[in-house]
C-alpha positions in Angstrom: -42.3 -21.1 34.7 -42.3 -17.5 33.6 -39.8 -16.0 31.2 -38.7 -12.4 31.3 -38.5 -11.3 27.7 -37.8 -8.2 25.6 -39.5 -7.2 22.4 -36.6 -6.8 19.9 -36.5 -5.9 16.3 -33.3 -7.0 14.5 -32.1 -4.8 11.6 -29.1 -4.4 9.4 -27.4 -2.0 7.0 -24.8 -2.3 4.3 -21.7 0.0 4.0 -20.5 -0.1 0.4 -23.5 -1.5 -1.4 -23.5 -4.5 -3.6 -26.3 -6.9 -4.5 -25.0 -10.4 -4.6 -25.8 -11.1 -0.9 -28.8 -12.5 0.9 -30.2 -10.6 4.0 -29.1 -12.0 7.3 -31.1 -14.2 9.6 -30.8 -13.9 13.4 -30.5 -16.8 15.8 -32.0 -16.0 19.2 -33.6 -17.7 22.3 -37.3 -17.5 23.2 -38.7 -19.5 26.1 -35.3 -21.2 26.2 -35.6 -22.5 22.6 -33.2 -21.5 19.8 -35.1 -19.8 17.0 -34.3 -18.0 13.7 -35.9 -14.9 12.3 -35.4 -12.6 9.3 -34.5 -9.0 10.0 -37.2 -6.4 10.3 -39.5 -8.5 12.4 -40.3 -7.9 16.1 -39.8 -11.0 18.2 -39.8 -11.8 21.9 -36.3 -12.6 23.2 -35.3 -14.1 26.5 -33.6 -11.5 28.8 -29.8 -11.7 28.7 -29.9 -14.5 26.2 -27.4 -14.5 23.3 -28.3 -13.6 19.7 -26.3 -14.0 16.5 -26.5 -12.5 13.0 -25.4 -14.4 9.9 -21.8 -13.6 9.3 -20.5 -13.3 6.6 -23.7 -12.9 4.6 -24.7 -15.6 2.2 -23.4 -14.8 -1.3 -19.9 -13.9 0.0 -17.0 -15.6 -1.8 -13.3 -15.8 -1.3 -12.9 -12.5 -3.3 -16.0 -10.5 -2.2 -17.8 -10.5 1.1 -20.2 -8.7 3.4 -19.0 -8.9 7.0 -19.9 -7.3 10.3 -17.6 -6.8 13.3 -20.5 -7.2 15.7 -22.5 -10.3 14.8 -23.2 -11.4 18.4 -24.8 -9.7 21.3 -26.9 -10.1 24.5 -30.6 -9.1 24.8 -30.4 -6.6 27.6 -33.3 -4.2 26.7 -36.2 -3.8 24.3 -36.0 -2.0 21.1 -34.0 -2.1 17.9 -30.7 -4.0 17.4 -29.0 -2.8 14.2 -25.8 -4.3 12.8 -23.6 -2.8 10.1 -22.1 -4.9 7.4 -19.1 -3.8 5.3 -18.9 -4.7 1.6 -15.3 -5.7 0.9 -13.1 -7.0 -1.9 -9.9 -8.9 -1.7 -6.7 -6.9 -2.5 -3.5 -8.8 -3.4 -0.3 -6.7 -3.3 3.2 -7.9 -4.1 6.5 -6.3 -5.1 9.9 -7.1 -6.6 13.2 -5.3 -6.6 15.4 -4.6 -9.7 19.0 -3.8 -9.1 19.4 -5.6 -5.8 20.0 -4.2 -2.4 17.9 -4.4 0.7 15.2 -1.6 0.7 13.2 -0.6 3.7 9.9 -2.5 3.9 7.2 -0.7 2.0 4.1 0.4 4.0 0.7 -0.5 2.6 -2.3 1.7 3.7 -5.8 0.4 3.2 -9.4 1.3 4.2 -10.8 -1.5 6.4 -14.1 -1.3 8.2 -14.2 2.4 7.7 -10.7 3.2 9.0 -7.3 3.5 7.4 -5.0 0.7 8.6 -1.3 0.3 7.8 0.5 -3.0 7.1 4.2 -3.6 6.4 4.5 -5.2 3.0 6.6 -8.2 3.7 6.3 -10.2 0.5 2.9 -10.9 -1.0 0.0 -9.7 1.1 -3.8 -10.4 0.7 -6.1 -8.0 2.5 -9.8 -7.2 2.6 -10.6 -3.6 1.6 -13.8 -1.7 1.9 -15.7 -1.3 -1.4 -14.8 2.1 -2.7 -12.0 2.3 -0.1 -8.5 3.4 -0.9 -5.1 1.7 -1.0 -1.7 3.2 -1.2 1.9 1.9 -1.1 5.0 4.0 -0.7 6.3 4.9 -4.2 9.8 5.8 -2.9 11.8 3.9 -0.3 14.7 6.0 0.9 17.7 4.4 2.5 19.8 7.6 2.6 19.9 10.8 0.7 22.0 9.1 -2.0 20.2 5.8 -2.3 16.6 4.9 -3.0 14.2 2.3 -4.5 11.5 3.8 -6.6 8.4 2.3 -8.3 7.2 3.7 -11.6 3.8 2.1 -11.4 0.7 3.7 -9.9 0.8 3.0 -6.2 -2.5 4.4 -5.1 -6.1 3.7 -6.0 -9.7 2.8 -5.1 -11.1 -0.7 -4.8 -14.3 -1.5 -6.6 -13.7 -5.1 -7.4 -11.1 -7.8 -6.5 -7.7 -6.4 -7.4 -4.1 -7.5 -7.7 -1.3 -5.0 -7.6 2.3 -5.9 -8.5 4.9 -3.3 -8.0 8.5 -3.1 -9.2 11.0 -1.0 -7.2 14.2 0.1 -9.0 17.3 0.5 -7.0 18.9 3.8 -7.7 21.8 6.0 -6.6 22.2 9.7 -6.8 25.2 10.6 -8.9 26.7 14.1 -8.6 28.3 15.3 -11.8 29.8 18.8 -11.6 32.4 21.2 -13.0 34.9 22.8 -10.7 34.7 26.2 -12.4 32.8 28.0 -15.2 35.3 26.8 -17.7 33.3 24.0 -19.4 30.2 21.9 -19.5 29.5 18.3 -18.3 27.0 15.6 -19.2 24.9 14.0 -18.2 23.4 16.1 -15.4 23.4 15.1 -11.7 20.5 12.9 -10.9 19.1 9.4 -10.0 20.4 6.5 -12.0 19.7 2.8 -11.8 22.2 0.8 -9.7 24.8 -1.1 -11.7 23.9 0.5 -14.9 26.5 2.3 -17.0 26.7 6.0 -17.7 29.1 7.8 -20.0 30.3 11.0 -18.4 31.8 13.7 -20.7 33.4 17.1 -20.1 34.0 19.8 -22.6 36.2 22.9 -22.0 35.1 26.3 -23.1 37.3 28.5 -25.3 40.2 29.8 -23.2 40.0 26.8 -20.8 41.7 23.5 -20.7 40.2 20.2 -19.3 42.5 18.7 -16.8 40.7 15.6 -15.7 37.9 14.0 -13.6 38.1 13.8 -9.8 35.9 11.0 -8.6 34.9 9.7 -5.2 33.0 6.6 -4.2 33.1 3.0 -5.3 33.4 2.6 -9.1 34.1 6.3 -9.6 36.6 7.5 -12.1 39.7 9.7 -11.6 41.8 10.4 -14.6 42.4 12.7 -17.5 40.1 11.2 -20.2 37.3 13.6 -21.0 34.9 10.8 -21.7 34.6 7.8 -19.5 32.0 5.0 -18.8 31.3 4.5 -15.1 29.2 1.9 -13.3 26.5 3.5 -11.1 27.0 3.3 -7.4 26.9 6.3 -5.0 29.6 8.3 -6.7 30.6 11.9 -7.2 32.4 13.1 -10.4 33.9 16.6 -10.7 35.4 17.8 -14.0 38.4 20.0 -13.4 39.3 22.7 -15.9 41.9 25.5 -15.7 42.3 28.7 -17.7 44.7 28.5 -20.6 
């Protein structure tokens, strides 16, 4: 019996470096018999037979690995068959919410196998990320122009080792605090405040003006003639009303 064979050299390369791995071996068929060879050696391979590289590479662990997306193939021609391995680390990402509410699902972007891939961050997530690759999570989750959840931690970075990232999102409302005329000053200024926290609003009339009261709108807002008042933060508007004396 004659066998049609190709002379093939199996080779590999590493994207992302590392040193704790062993080079792959390749399983292939020659004269109908399964053999193994190290890379870099020319061997005779049966035409249209299957071959397979070690995957992942020996030395990989549950937190670090060297993996290829193309470990298998068919011998269809003579020449060099080269496989690319990616050095990757495990990234664990989780988040919690302070102040309640139901924020939009954060989006996690990571570099995997040389490309940026997006995942919805539903609870804790564990993903493989290329060594030296990036990760990023949305730092602000907007529900509307007056409501958001914001993380104060760093939400972007590079991965050079196994990494765990835990984010805290604070539920906030935008509170509008204004004066109806140029007859006084108000404090604090309009801005974002943590949901359900308390803020003391205060109005002071300028000389020649008289403070009349606060005109509030929104849940937990205050309407009344006390110049100083404690309000609980929700989506509210407070306007201090003053009139000339």
